[in-house]
C-alpha positions in Angstrom: 63.7 36.0 -0.9 60.1 34.6 -0.9 59.0 33.1 2.4 56.3 30.6 2.5 54.3 29.3 5.5 54.6 25.6 6.3 51.0 25.1 5.0 51.8 26.7 1.7 55.0 24.6 1.4 53.1 21.4 2.2 50.4 22.3 -0.3 53.0 22.9 -3.1 54.7 19.6 -2.2 51.4 17.8 -2.5 50.6 19.4 -5.9 54.1 18.4 -7.1 53.6 14.8 -6.0 50.2 14.7 -7.8 51.7 16.2 -10.9 54.5 13.6 -10.9 52.0 10.7 -10.8 49.5 11.5 -13.5 48.8 7.8 -14.2 47.3 7.1 -10.8 43.5 7.2 -10.6 43.8 9.1 -7.3 46.3 9.4 -4.6 45.4 9.4 -0.9 46.5 12.0 1.6 48.2 9.2 3.5 50.4 8.3 0.5 51.5 12.0 0.1 52.1 12.5 3.8 54.3 9.4 4.0 56.3 10.4 0.9 57.2 13.8 2.3 57.0 13.0 6.1 54.2 15.5 6.6 51.6 15.2 9.4 48.7 13.4 7.8 45.9 15.4 9.5 47.5 18.7 8.6 47.9 17.7 5.0 44.3 16.5 4.8 43.1 20.0 5.8 45.4 21.6 3.3 44.1 19.3 0.5 40.5 20.1 1.4 41.3 23.8 1.0 42.9 23.1 -2.4 39.7 21.2 -3.4 37.6 24.1 -2.3 39.8 26.5 -4.4 39.4 24.3 -7.4 43.0 23.1 -7.8 42.3 19.5 -6.8 39.4 17.0 -7.1 38.6 14.6 -4.3 37.2 11.1 -4.8 35.4 9.3 -2.0 35.3 5.6 -1.4 37.6 2.6 -1.1 39.9 3.8 -3.9 39.4 7.5 -3.2 42.0 10.2 -2.9 43.0 13.3 -4.8 43.8 14.3 -8.4 44.7 17.5 -10.1 41.7 19.2 -11.5 43.5 20.2 -14.8 
């Protein structure tokens, strides 16, 4: 059986949420955290790491958030 850390699990959940909502311009960390009941600050750190690794793109500003890079 494959065991994942909480951070890996949360990261996969965020990627799944973004993949299920491709029509959205960008989705905030707050929206993802609320959907899955994940601590928002922890999720923000995980999303930043996913951006650094090239899996996500981040968008700053009023309508900012995250989108899948591919």
